[in-house]
PALO-720948 format. One record per residue (C-alpha): x, y, z; residue number from 1; residue in three letters. Coordinates in steps of 0.2 Angstrom, whole numbers, plus 5000, padded with zeros to 4 digits. Layout:
BEGIN
east;north;up;num;residu
X;Y;Z;NUM;ALA
...
# end
This chain:
BEGIN
east;north;up;num;residu
5541;5441;5511;1;MET
5526;5449;5520;2;GLU
5528;5467;5526;3;ASP
5522;5466;5544;4;VAL
5516;5482;5551;5;PRO
5526;5488;5567;6;GLN
5521;5498;5583;7;PRO
5526;5516;5585;8;ALA
5543;5519;5592;9;SER
5535;5531;5605;10;ASP
5520;5529;5616;11;PRO
5503;5533;5608;12;TYR
5493;5548;5614;13;GLN
5474;5550;5615;14;PRO
5468;5555;5598;15;GLY
5481;5544;5588;16;ASP
5473;5532;5575;17;ASN
5479;5514;5577;18;VAL
5475;5497;5570;19;GLN
5474;5482;5581;20;VAL
5487;5469;5575;21;TYR
5487;5453;5584;22;VAL
5489;5435;5579;23;SER
5475;5423;5577;24;GLU
5480;5414;5593;25;THR
5478;5430;5603;26;ASP
5464;5429;5615;27;PRO
5458;5446;5607;28;ASP
5460;5441;5590;29;SER
5442;5445;5586;30;GLU
5448;5463;5586;31;HIS
5462;5460;5573;32;HIS
5461;5473;5559;33;GLY
5450;5485;5568;34;LYS
5455;5503;5567;35;GLU
5451;5516;5580;36;GLY
5457;5531;5590;37;THR
5466;5530;5606;38;ILE
5454;5537;5620;39;THR
5464;5532;5636;40;ASP
5482;5528;5641;41;VAL
5488;5518;5656;42;LEU
5506;5516;5662;43;GLN
5511;5502;5673;44;ASP
5529;5494;5678;45;ASN
5529;5480;5666;46;LEU
5542;5489;5656;47;GLY
5554;5488;5671;48;ASP
5551;5469;5672;49;GLU
5554;5466;5653;50;THR
5567;5480;5650;51;GLY
5557;5487;5636;52;ARG
5550;5503;5641;53;GLU
5535;5503;5629;54;LEU
5529;5486;5637;55;ASP
5522;5498;5652;56;SER
5509;5506;5640;57;TYR
5490;5500;5638;58;SER
5478;5508;5628;59;TYR
5459;5509;5626;60;CYS
5452;5512;5609;61;ILE
5436;5518;5601;62;GLU
5430;5512;5584;63;THR
5417;5520;5573;64;SER
5409;5528;5589;65;GLY
5409;5512;5600;66;GLU
5423;5508;5612;67;GLY
5431;5491;5614;68;ILE
5431;5483;5631;69;ASP
5449;5477;5630;70;VAL
5465;5486;5635;71;TRP
5479;5483;5622;72;PHE
5497;5483;5625;73;ARG
5508;5494;5615;74;HIS
5515;5479;5604;75;ARG
5497;5475;5598;76;ALA
5493;5492;5590;77;LEU
5501;5499;5574;78;VAL
5499;5517;5568;79;PRO
5486;5522;5555;80;VAL
5489;5537;5544;81;SER
5473;5546;5541;82;GLN
# end
């Protein structure tokens, strides 16, 4: 059985190192496996609607000095230890 990486149990903060972990059917699958650093955090009310607090967080990341023009939900990122 494959060991699937899991998102952090707390919201990410700017400066945290993460890896994009999305399925091949996700519209942003071209970014799967990319590692980067959280540069910005947005919080909305999606968590109120789903009952899962971490659904409220979206993140912008920077990889190798370049930003990715996509905001990723918490569940699409996994922590990377540096």
